KESE-147528 format. One line per field, with one value per atom (N, C-alpha, C): residue in three letters; atom name; chain; x, y negated, z negated; residue number from 1. Coordinates in steps of 0.02 Angstrom, whole numbers. Layout:
# residues N
r c(ala  ...) .
a c(CA  ...) .
c c(A  ...) .
xx c(X  ...) .
yy c(Y  ...) .
zz c(Z  ...) .
k c(NUM  ...) .
***
This chain:
# residues 119
r c(met  met  met  phe  phe  phe  ser  ser  ser  ser  ser  ser  phe  phe  phe  ala  ala  ala  tyr  tyr  tyr  pro  pro  pro  glu  glu  glu  leu  leu  leu  ser  ser  ser  ser  ser  ser  val  val  val  leu  leu  leu  val  val  val  glu  glu  glu  ser  ser  ser  leu  leu  leu  arg  arg  arg  leu  leu  leu  asp  asp  asp  gln  gln  gln  ala  ala  ala  ala  ala  ala  leu  leu  leu  asp  asp  asp  asp  asp  asp  gly  gly  gly  ala  ala  ala  tyr  tyr  tyr  trp  trp  trp  lys  lys  lys  phe  phe  phe  ala  ala  ala  ser  ser  ser  tyr  tyr  tyr  ala  ala  ala  leu  leu  leu  leu  leu  leu  his  his  his  phe  phe  phe  ser  ser  ser  trp  trp  trp  ile  ile  ile  his  his  his  ile  ile  ile  ala  ala  ala  leu  leu  leu  asn  asn  asn  leu  leu  leu  ile  ile  ile  gly  gly  gly  leu  leu  leu  phe  phe  phe  phe  phe  phe  phe  phe  phe  gly  gly  gly  pro  pro  pro  ile  ile  ile  phe  phe  phe  glu  glu  glu  ser  ser  ser  trp  trp  trp  his  his  his  gly  gly  gly  arg  arg  arg  lys  lys  lys  asn  asn  asn  phe  phe  phe  leu  leu  leu  val  val  val  val  val  val  leu  leu  leu  ile  ile  ile  gly  gly  gly  gly  gly  gly  ile  ile  ile  leu  leu  leu  val  val  val  gly  gly  gly  gly  gly  gly  leu  leu  leu  leu  leu  leu  his  his  his  ser  ser  ser  leu  leu  leu  leu  leu  leu  asp  asp  asp  ser  ser  ser  glu  glu  glu  thr  thr  thr  ala  ala  ala  ala  ala  ala  val  val  val  gly  gly  gly  ala  ala  ala  ser  ser  ser  gly  gly  gly  gly  gly  gly  ile  ile  ile  leu  leu  leu  ala  ala  ala  ile  ile  ile  leu  leu  leu  ala  ala  ala  cys  cys  cys  leu  leu  leu  ala  ala  ala  ala  ala  ala  his  his  his  ser  ser  ser  ile  ile  ile  leu  leu  leu  ser  ser  ser  arg  arg  arg  asp  asp  asp  gly  gly  gly  ser  ser  ser  arg  arg  arg) .
a c(N  CA  C  N  CA  C  N  CA  C  N  CA  C  N  CA  C  N  CA  C  N  CA  C  N  CA  C  N  CA  C  N  CA  C  N  CA  C  N  CA  C  N  CA  C  N  CA  C  N  CA  C  N  CA  C  N  CA  C  N  CA  C  N  CA  C  N  CA  C  N  CA  C  N  CA  C  N  CA  C  N  CA  C  N  CA  C  N  CA  C  N  CA  C  N  CA  C  N  CA  C  N  CA  C  N  CA  C  N  CA  C  N  CA  C  N  CA  C  N  CA  C  N  CA  C  N  CA  C  N  CA  C  N  CA  C  N  CA  C  N  CA  C  N  CA  C  N  CA  C  N  CA  C  N  CA  C  N  CA  C  N  CA  C  N  CA  C  N  CA  C  N  CA  C  N  CA  C  N  CA  C  N  CA  C  N  CA  C  N  CA  C  N  CA  C  N  CA  C  N  CA  C  N  CA  C  N  CA  C  N  CA  C  N  CA  C  N  CA  C  N  CA  C  N  CA  C  N  CA  C  N  CA  C  N  CA  C  N  CA  C  N  CA  C  N  CA  C  N  CA  C  N  CA  C  N  CA  C  N  CA  C  N  CA  C  N  CA  C  N  CA  C  N  CA  C  N  CA  C  N  CA  C  N  CA  C  N  CA  C  N  CA  C  N  CA  C  N  CA  C  N  CA  C  N  CA  C  N  CA  C  N  CA  C  N  CA  C  N  CA  C  N  CA  C  N  CA  C  N  CA  C  N  CA  C  N  CA  C  N  CA  C  N  CA  C  N  CA  C  N  CA  C  N  CA  C  N  CA  C  N  CA  C  N  CA  C  N  CA  C  N  CA  C  N  CA  C  N  CA  C  N  CA  C  N  CA  C  N  CA  C  N  CA  C  N  CA  C  N  CA  C  N  CA  C  N  CA  C  N  CA  C  N  CA  C) .
c c(A  A  A  A  A  A  A  A  A  A  A  A  A  A  A  A  A  A  A  A  A  A  A  A  A  A  A  A  A  A  A  A  A  A  A  A  A  A  A  A  A  A  A  A  A  A  A  A  A  A  A  A  A  A  A  A  A  A  A  A  A  A  A  A  A  A  A  A  A  A  A  A  A  A  A  A  A  A  A  A  A  A  A  A  A  A  A  A  A  A  A  A  A  A  A  A  A  A  A  A  A  A  A  A  A  A  A  A  A  A  A  A  A  A  A  A  A  A  A  A  A  A  A  A  A  A  A  A  A  A  A  A  A  A  A  A  A  A  A  A  A  A  A  A  A  A  A  A  A  A  A  A  A  A  A  A  A  A  A  A  A  A  A  A  A  A  A  A  A  A  A  A  A  A  A  A  A  A  A  A  A  A  A  A  A  A  A  A  A  A  A  A  A  A  A  A  A  A  A  A  A  A  A  A  A  A  A  A  A  A  A  A  A  A  A  A  A  A  A  A  A  A  A  A  A  A  A  A  A  A  A  A  A  A  A  A  A  A  A  A  A  A  A  A  A  A  A  A  A  A  A  A  A  A  A  A  A  A  A  A  A  A  A  A  A  A  A  A  A  A  A  A  A  A  A  A  A  A  A  A  A  A  A  A  A  A  A  A  A  A  A  A  A  A  A  A  A  A  A  A  A  A  A  A  A  A  A  A  A  A  A  A  A  A  A  A  A  A  A  A  A  A  A  A  A  A  A  A  A  A  A  A  A  A  A  A  A  A  A  A  A  A  A  A  A  A  A  A  A  A  A  A  A  A  A  A  A) .
xx c(42  0  44  19  57  22  58  31  56  11  30  75  77  119  188  196  259  314  297  346  319  327  298  321  382  407  370  343  304  230  212  142  98  116  72  63  116  112  68  80  42  -31  -42  -110  -149  -121  -156  -167  -119  -123  -172  -179  -217  -286  -294  -357  -416  -473  -536  -570  -574  -608  -650  -697  -745  -712  -662  -628  -595  -563  -531  -583  -638  -691  -721  -728  -754  -707  -642  -592  -585  -625  -624  -575  -549  -501  -538  -574  -615  -574  -510  -467  -457  -474  -467  -518  -569  -615  -579  -522  -481  -419  -387  -323  -328  -385  -391  -380  -391  -382  -309  -263  -192  -164  -203  -181  -219  -184  -215  -196  -238  -226  -167  -159  -107  -90  -39  -21  -77  -114  -171  -224  -236  -284  -263  -200  -174  -179  -159  -160  -230  -279  -348  -373  -356  -376  -340  -276  -239  -264  -281  -309  -374  -416  -479  -466  -419  -403  -373  -331  -298  -348  -397  -445  -502  -528  -587  -573  -516  -498  -494  -457  -452  -519  -562  -628  -668  -670  -706  -677  -611  -578  -591  -592  -605  -678  -724  -795  -811  -780  -802  -747  -685  -631  -595  -536  -492  -521  -548  -575  -632  -678  -734  -710  -657  -629  -606  -569  -544  -601  -651  -708  -744  -757  -792  -749  -685  -641  -636  -621  -615  -682  -734  -801  -821  -804  -819  -781  -719  -679  -712  -731  -761  -829  -871  -937  -930  -882  -870  -850  -807  -787  -845  -885  -943  -992  -1008  -1054  -1026  -962  -932  -939  -925  -929  -1001  -1050  -1120  -1146  -1124  -1153  -1113  -1048  -1007  -956  -978  -934  -886  -893  -851  -784  -777  -715  -685  -620  -585  -589  -585  -587  -518  -497  -437  -450  -413  -416  -457  -446  -478  -536  -561  -613  -677  -693  -751  -745  -686  -675  -679  -651  -654  -726  -763  -834  -874  -858  -892  -879  -818  -801  -841  -842  -880  -954  -982  -1053  -1070  -1026  -1038  -1033  -985  -980  -1042  -1066  -1125  -1186  -1194  -1250  -1245  -1185  -1176  -1195  -1173  -1188  -1263  -1297  -1370  -1407  -1386  -1420  -1407  -1351  -1336  -1342  -1402  -1417  -1387  -1373  -1344  -1270  -1240  -1171  -1121  -1144  -1098  -1093  -1051  -1044  -1109) .
yy c(59  0  -62  -113  -174  -232  -271  -332  -391  -434  -491  -540  -536  -581  -552  -487  -455  -471  -474  -486  -540  -603  -657  -659  -637  -639  -590  -536  -488  -502  -546  -556  -571  -620  -641  -586  -550  -497  -440  -418  -363  -382  -441  -463  -464  -493  -495  -425  -381  -314  -268  -277  -229  -253  -317  -341  -329  -322  -313  -380  -404  -468  -463  -506  -503  -513  -557  -569  -506  -468  -405  -354  -350  -303  -322  -387  -410  -391  -385  -365  -289  -252  -179  -145  -179  -150  -113  -60  -24  16  27  62  22  -43  -84  -67  -27  -3  42  69  109  72  34  3  -50  -82  -136  -110  -46  -17  -14  -21  -19  -86  -138  -206  -231  -264  -290  -363  -399  -470  -483  -440  -453  -388  -392  -334  -314  -362  -347  -308  -327  -292  -218  -208  -140  -103  -135  -103  -81  -124  -105  -46  -44  14  77  72  130  153  107  126  164  139  174  244  251  318  362  333  371  400  360  383  424  405  437  489  483  532  603  616  685  714  672  696  718  675  691  754  756  813  878  876  938  961  914  932  954  921  930  954  956  981  925  943  894  872  920  903  852  865  819  751  751  688  646  677  640  618  660  642  582  582  526  463  469  411  379  418  391  368  406  384  319  310  247  188  201  148  128  178  164  129  155  124  55  46  -20  -70  -50  -94  -110  -60  -71  -119  -108  -153  -223  -229  -296  -332  -296  -328  -347  -309  -325  -381  -383  -430  -495  -494  -554  -558  -582  -585  -644  -687  -748  -736  -686  -675  -608  -601  -538  -493  -429  -380  -347  -336  -298  -257  -203  -163  -99  -54  11  15  -41  -42  -6  -6  30  104  132  203  217  173  182  178  131  124  185  214  275  332  339  390  378  315  299  312  295  306  381  422  494  522  498  520  500  439  416  458  470  512  582  610  676  678  628  625  619  579  571  635  667  727  788  788  843  816  806  772  806  870  903  889  851  831  879  937  986  974  1013  1008  1023) .
zz c(0  0  0  28  36  3  -34  -62  -21  -1  40  3  -63  -102  -116  -106  -123  -73  -9  44  90  72  111  184  197  266  311  283  321  318  273  257  317  356  411  463  479  529  502  442  414  400  375  361  426  478  543  572  560  589  552  487  447  423  413  383  430  399  436  443  505  518  581  587  642  710  714  778  804  760  781  803  768  787  855  866  931  988  972  1022  1027  988  992  946  895  849  792  811  762  712  727  680  616  618  558  504  521  470  420  438  393  369  413  396  342  336  287  216  205  138  116  163  148  125  134  119  57  11  -50  -60  -96  -108  -154  -204  -255  -290  -333  -373  -420  -444  -489  -451  -390  -348  -338  -323  -316  -383  -437  -502  -522  -511  -530  -489  -425  -385  -409  -425  -449  -517  -560  -626  -617  -572  -558  -532  -486  -461  -515  -557  -610  -660  -679  -729  -700  -643  -616  -563  -529  -477  -502  -556  -581  -604  -632  -652  -590  -540  -479  -447  -443  -411  -448  -514  -552  -545  -536  -528  -457  -407  -338  -291  -312  -270  -232  -210  -176  -109  -71  -5  -12  -58  -67  -94  -134  -158  -99  -54  5  51  60  102  73  7  -24  -24  -40  -41  28  79  146  173  158  179  147  83  48  78  98  130  197  237  302  295  250  239  209  163  134  187  233  287  334  349  392  359  295  260  255  243  240  307  361  426  444  419  433  389  327  278  272  289  281  337  394  452  451  401  398  364  322  285  303  293  306  244  256  201  194  132  116  54  45  -16  -8  -54  -54  -104  -125  -176  -155  -91  -67  -81  -72  -87  -161  -202  -275  -299  -272  -292  -270  -213  -191  -240  -263  -313  -377  -401  -461  -453  -395  -382  -383  -354  -354  -425  -464  -533  -574  -563  -598  -578  -514  -490  -519  -519  -547  -622  -658  -730  -743  -702  -710  -692  -638  -616  -660  -694  -742  -812  -834  -897  -958  -954  -1012  -1021  -974  -980  -952  -929  -900  -826  -794  -721  -691) .
k c(1  1  1  2  2  2  3  3  3  4  4  4  5  5  5  6  6  6  7  7  7  8  8  8  9  9  9  10  10  10  11  11  11  12  12  12  13  13  13  14  14  14  15  15  15  16  16  16  17  17  17  18  18  18  19  19  19  20  20  20  21  21  21  22  22  22  23  23  23  24  24  24  25  25  25  26  26  26  27  27  27  28  28  28  29  29  29  30  30  30  31  31  31  32  32  32  33  33  33  34  34  34  35  35  35  36  36  36  37  37  37  38  38  38  39  39  39  40  40  40  41  41  41  42  42  42  43  43  43  44  44  44  45  45  45  46  46  46  47  47  47  48  48  48  49  49  49  50  50  50  51  51  51  52  52  52  53  53  53  54  54  54  55  55  55  56  56  56  57  57  57  58  58  58  59  59  59  60  60  60  61  61  61  62  62  62  63  63  63  64  64  64  65  65  65  66  66  66  67  67  67  68  68  68  69  69  69  70  70  70  71  71  71  72  72  72  73  73  73  74  74  74  75  75  75  76  76  76  77  77  77  78  78  78  79  79  79  80  80  80  81  81  81  82  82  82  83  83  83  84  84  84  85  85  85  86  86  86  87  87  87  88  88  88  89  89  89  90  90  90  91  91  91  92  92  92  93  93  93  94  94  94  95  95  95  96  96  96  97  97  97  98  98  98  99  99  99  100  100  100  101  101  101  102  102  102  103  103  103  104  104  104  105  105  105  106  106  106  107  107  107  108  108  108  109  109  109  110  110  110  111  111  111  112  112  112  113  113  113  114  114  114  115  115  115  116  116  116  117  117  117  118  118  118  119  119  119) .
***
């Protein structure tokens, strides 16, 4: 993952290459629905995503397996990018928060559906 503040000399090239923005989508750069997750605003942004993965990733993986973890994480990143482009075409998107929120949403749904607290 890359922080735009960590290496200012690379910042403009990487930000333009990876961020999800409407102009790039209009030019057909649909791969940016995935690449934007590799770019973060700051070290705090990266840290919060990693903390979320550290605490909730192993729980999800133990309940649903590694394959499902990757499917939900990547699916959340793609759906998050799609929703962002549909709902806010004026700003660019960066970060993997959509994937983290998808993991949290699945864990919450699992916990609600299994009211006895077990798997």
